[in-house]
Every structure is written in C-alpha cells, then in structure tokens.
C-alpha positions as CSV (number, residue, x, y, z in Angstrom):
1,X,54.4,4.6,182.6
2,X,57.8,4.2,183.2
3,X,59.9,7.4,183.2
4,X,63.2,7.5,181.7
5,X,66.0,7.8,184.3
6,X,67.8,11.3,184.0
7,X,71.0,9.5,182.7
8,X,69.2,8.0,179.9
9,X,67.1,11.1,179.0
10,X,70.3,13.1,179.0
11,X,71.8,10.5,176.5
12,X,69.0,10.8,174.2
13,X,68.9,14.5,174.0
14,X,72.5,14.6,173.3
15,X,72.0,12.3,170.5
16,X,69.1,14.1,169.1
17,X,71.2,17.3,169.0
18,X,74.1,15.6,167.5
19,X,72.1,13.9,164.3
20,X,71.6,17.4,162.7
21,X,75.0,18.2,163.1
22,X,76.1,15.1,161.4
23,X,73.7,15.8,158.3
24,X,75.1,19.4,158.2
25,X,78.6,17.8,157.7
26,X,78.0,15.5,154.9
27,X,80.6,16.3,152.4
28,X,79.2,18.4,149.6
29,X,80.3,19.9,146.2
30,X,79.1,23.5,145.3
31,X,79.3,24.6,142.0
32,X,77.8,27.4,139.5
33,X,76.7,26.9,136.1
34,X,76.4,29.3,133.4
35,X,74.2,29.6,130.3
36,X,73.8,32.2,127.7
37,X,71.5,32.8,124.6
38,X,72.1,35.5,122.0
39,X,69.0,36.5,120.3
40,X,68.0,39.6,118.1
41,X,65.7,42.0,119.9
42,X,62.3,42.9,118.8
43,X,62.0,46.1,120.9
44,X,63.6,49.6,121.6
45,X,63.1,51.5,124.3
46,X,64.2,55.3,124.2
47,X,64.0,58.2,126.8
48,X,63.6,61.6,125.0
49,X,62.3,64.8,125.9
50,X,62.1,68.5,125.7
51,X,64.0,71.0,127.7
52,X,62.8,74.9,127.3
53,X,63.8,78.1,129.0
54,X,61.8,81.3,129.9
55,X,62.3,84.6,131.7
56,X,59.7,83.3,134.3
57,X,58.5,79.8,135.7
58,X,55.2,80.0,133.5
59,X,56.8,81.0,130.6
60,X,59.4,78.1,130.6
61,X,56.4,75.6,131.1
62,X,54.1,77.0,128.7
63,X,56.9,76.8,125.9
64,X,57.9,73.4,127.3
65,X,54.2,72.2,126.9
66,X,53.7,73.5,123.6
67,X,56.7,71.8,122.3
68,X,56.2,68.6,123.9
69,X,52.7,68.2,123.1
70,X,54.1,68.4,119.3
71,X,56.5,65.8,119.8
72,X,54.0,63.3,121.4
73,X,51.7,64.0,118.4
74,X,54.3,63.2,116.1
75,X,55.4,59.9,118.1
76,X,51.6,58.9,117.6
77,X,51.5,59.7,114.1
78,X,54.7,57.6,113.7
79,X,52.8,54.5,114.9
80,X,53.8,54.8,118.5
81,X,50.7,53.6,120.8
82,X,49.5,55.3,124.0
83,X,50.4,52.5,126.0
84,X,54.0,53.0,125.1
85,X,54.5,56.4,126.0
86,X,55.1,57.0,129.7
87,X,56.2,60.2,131.4
88,X,59.4,59.5,133.2
89,X,60.5,62.9,134.5
90,X,59.1,66.4,134.8
91,X,60.9,69.1,136.3
92,X,61.1,72.9,136.3
93,X,64.1,74.6,138.0
94,X,65.5,78.2,138.4
95,X,68.6,78.9,136.4
96,X,71.2,79.8,138.5
97,X,74.3,81.6,137.2
98,X,77.1,83.6,138.7
99,X,76.6,87.3,138.8
100,X,78.9,89.6,136.9
101,X,81.0,90.4,139.9
102,X,81.4,86.7,140.5
103,X,80.5,87.3,144.1
104,X,76.9,85.3,144.3
105,X,74.7,83.3,142.0
106,X,71.5,84.8,140.8
107,X,68.3,83.6,139.0
108,X,68.3,84.2,135.4
109,X,65.1,82.4,134.1
110,X,63.7,78.8,134.6
111,X,64.3,75.9,132.9
112,X,61.6,73.2,132.2
113,X,62.1,69.4,131.3
114,X,59.5,66.8,130.3
115,X,60.9,63.4,129.4
116,X,59.1,60.2,128.1
117,X,60.1,56.6,127.9
118,X,59.1,55.1,124.7
119,X,58.7,51.7,123.8
120,X,59.2,51.0,120.1
121,X,57.6,47.5,119.1
122,X,58.6,47.7,115.3
123,X,62.2,48.0,115.2
124,X,61.9,49.0,111.6
125,X,60.2,52.1,112.9
126,X,62.8,53.3,115.3
127,X,64.7,55.6,113.1
128,X,61.3,57.1,111.7
129,X,60.2,57.7,114.8
130,X,63.4,59.1,116.5
131,X,63.4,61.4,113.3
132,X,60.0,62.4,114.1
133,X,60.5,63.5,117.5
134,X,63.7,65.4,116.8
135,X,61.9,67.4,114.0
136,X,59.3,68.6,116.2
137,X,61.4,69.8,119.0
138,X,62.8,67.0,121.4
139,X,66.3,68.2,122.4
140,X,67.1,65.9,125.1
141,X,67.9,62.1,124.8
142,X,69.0,59.8,127.6
143,X,69.6,56.6,126.2
144,X,68.5,53.9,123.8
145,X,68.3,49.9,124.7
146,X,67.1,47.0,122.8
147,X,65.2,44.1,124.5
148,X,62.5,41.2,124.0
149,X,59.0,41.9,124.6
150,X,58.7,38.2,125.8
151,X,62.0,37.0,127.0
152,X,60.6,33.9,128.9
153,X,61.9,31.3,126.2
154,X,65.0,32.8,125.7
155,X,65.5,32.7,129.6
156,X,64.3,29.2,129.9
157,X,66.8,28.1,127.3
158,X,69.8,30.1,129.1
159,X,68.4,28.3,132.6
160,X,68.8,24.6,130.9
161,X,72.3,25.7,129.6
162,X,73.2,26.8,133.0
163,X,72.3,23.5,134.5
164,X,73.7,21.4,132.1
165,X,77.2,23.3,132.7
166,X,76.9,22.9,136.5
167,X,76.2,19.1,136.1
168,X,79.1,18.8,133.6
169,X,81.5,21.0,135.9
170,X,80.2,18.6,139.0
171,X,80.9,15.6,137.1
172,X,84.3,16.7,136.0
173,X,85.4,17.7,139.4
174,X,84.0,14.4,141.3
175,X,85.8,12.2,138.7
176,X,89.1,14.2,139.2
177,X,88.8,13.9,143.0
178,X,87.9,10.4,142.9
179,X,84.6,10.7,144.4
180,X,81.3,9.7,143.6
181,X,78.5,12.4,142.7
182,X,75.4,12.1,145.0
183,X,72.1,13.6,144.6
184,X,71.3,17.2,144.2
185,X,70.8,18.8,147.8
186,X,69.5,22.5,146.7
187,X,69.5,24.5,143.4
188,X,69.7,28.3,143.5
189,X,69.3,30.4,140.3
190,X,70.1,33.9,139.1
191,X,70.9,35.6,136.0
192,X,69.8,38.6,133.6
193,X,69.2,39.8,130.2
194,X,72.1,41.8,129.1
195,X,71.6,44.1,126.1
196,X,74.5,44.9,123.8
197,X,75.7,48.6,123.8
198,X,73.1,50.9,122.3
199,X,74.2,52.6,119.3
200,X,75.6,56.3,119.4
201,X,73.5,59.3,118.0
202,X,75.1,61.4,116.0
203,X,74.0,65.2,115.3
204,X,70.5,65.6,117.2
205,X,69.1,68.7,115.2
206,X,70.7,67.4,111.9
207,X,70.2,63.7,112.0
208,X,68.5,62.6,108.6
209,X,67.9,59.9,109.7
210,X,69.1,59.1,113.1
211,X,71.8,56.0,112.4
212,X,70.7,53.0,114.6
213,X,71.9,49.8,114.8
214,X,69.9,46.9,116.9
215,X,72.5,44.5,117.4
216,X,71.7,41.7,119.6
217,X,70.5,40.8,123.2
218,X,72.4,38.4,125.3
219,X,70.1,36.4,127.8
220,X,72.1,34.8,130.4
221,X,71.3,32.6,133.6
222,X,73.3,31.2,136.5
223,X,72.5,28.2,138.8
224,X,74.2,27.2,142.0
225,X,74.0,23.6,142.7
226,X,74.6,21.8,145.7
227,X,75.4,18.1,145.2
228,X,76.2,15.4,148.1
229,X,79.4,13.3,147.3
230,X,80.6,10.1,148.7
231,X,83.7,8.2,148.6
C-alpha cells in the first residue's frame, strides 16, 4: 500500500479541520417565540399552621400539638384528603427578649410552630376549609396560590403558540432582510406556569367566611429556534 507523502497528508488534515469551521459559520437566524394560555385554576394550595408559646419547651410543644391536632381533624372533616396534607415546617425555639436593663437578651419561654401545606382540589371548598382551620386554632398563614391538577394540556397549547410565534418572527425578519429562511437547526424550550396574585386575607380571627377569589392562571412557554438562512 502506498503511503501519502507528508505534504499531501498535511493538506488533507488541514482541509478536514477547516470543514467544521465552515459549517459553524453558516449564516443563521436565532429567534425566541412565546406563547401563553390563560385558564381557570382547579386547585388551591395553602400553607397554614399553629404557633404557640409556653414557659418551657415541653409546654409550648404540648400546647401546639393539641391545637394542631384539632386543626388537622377539622381539615379532614371539611373534605381534605390525607394525601393533600403535608408537614412543611416544624420548629421549637427559645423566645429571646431584652432584659429590663437593656443590657442583654434572656430566654422568656419557648415558641413552637407547626406548618402544613394543604392542597384543596375543590375550589368551592376553599373558603370553608380555611374557615374551619381558623376556627380550630390555625393562627399562621403563609400564602395561598392557585394552580392546575393537570397542566399538561395547557402547557402543550402554549408550546404550539410559542413555536408558531418564533416561526412568524423568523419569517418576518428574513423577508425584511431579503434572505431565504432555511431549515431549523435547533430548538430549545423554556417556560413556566405563572399563577395570578393570590387574594389577601382579612382578619384571620374574624373572617366569616374568609374571602377568596381564584382568578386565573397563565400557562406560558418560550422556545428559541435557530434557522439556517441563505442569500
């Protein structure tokens, strides 16, 4: 077998290394399209719980456990399933306060907190569930959000709108620039579901009933598409 001369071999290697560089410098057009679908939520998620104080750590935790058990029992009686109640925070801390001379901090009792995340799958039951929890001792509320139990159909619809938006933008830009839009080289997705702001709660102890407005959730998607373009 004849071997290539050093000169021919060097030229061949140089050409091989040059070809990928040519491919990477093909003219391309990169655009990002967005799509959004607004829909009514069918699930609420709330974080609520009980905070108690006691002269000792044991007293604070015991009082908290009793009050919390009553809250959980009332939640279940209001129709919330076991699978939709999940402990999200449990804490016991000393209550540090400044002494009367203002020279140092000292422990004056203990603070116990137990929080749960509750999913409410029947939105008509949102106010009754919150009313029941508050009536039986829930005195901490860390927010309410609305969402979808199965967001996939809305996500897929938003994806389609995002791709159509990207293609429309690319077509417009290529026409304006007097170029021809070529094949798609890559597609990259990004996106999220953004719930509308949750309602505010008025008067935890006096709410009768707690006012709740579900509003809407906005399911959005974005895609970045790279097109090859020609002259």
